[in-house]
N, C-alpha and C positions, 0 to 999 in steps of 0.2 A: 435325482428325480426333478423334473422341471415343475414350475408352478402349475402349469396346465395339467400335468399328470397328477399332481397333488390334489388339485380341485376336483378332477374327474374321480379319483379314488374316494375322496371325501363324499361326493355326491352318491356314488354307488353304495358306499357304506350306509349312508342315511336312508336311501331307498330300501335297502335290504332290511334295515332296522324297522322301518315303517311297515313293510310287508309282514314282518314277524309280529309287530304290535297289533296290526289289523287281524292277523290270524288268531292271536291270543284273545283279543276282544270277541271275535266271532265264536271261538271255542267256549268262552265264558257264557255268552248268551245262549248258545246251543245247549249247554249243559244245564241251564236253569229253565226247566220246562214249566208248564202251567200248573202241574200237579205238586210242585214243591211247596211245602208249608214252612212258614217262618214261626219259630217259637219266640214268644214274648215273655219277659219276666213280669212280676207283679207290678213293678213301678211303671213299666211301659203300658201295661193294660190300664192302670189307674190314670195315666196321662191321657190316653186315648178316650177313656170314658169321660173324663173331665172336659176334653175338647168337644166331644159329642154333645154334652150337656150345654156348653157355652153356645154351640151352634143352634141347638133347639131353643134356647132362651134368647137368641138374637144378641148375644154378648160378643159382638165382633168389632174389630178395629181394622180400618183400611191400612194398606201398606204405607200410604202417604202419612197418615196420622201416627203410625208407629215410628216412622223415620223422624218425624218432628219430635215426638216424645223422647226418642233415643238421643237426638242431638241436644235437646234441652238438658237431659240428664248428664251428658258428657261435659257440657259447657260450664 
């Protein structure tokens, strides 16, 4: 097999894989309708409740401030 044939076959294989991945992603999103409910455990519910309280009490931090805080902690 020539180099050109090898490249052509490789490209065809990648295109086919991409089509399969796209179809799989589309199937995933098609199967998840608006009526599907997500079950949360007690810890997840508690974390969401705490987050809502923080928002209501204006206990927020910007992404920039969080990055600064994280970098200081790592240093």
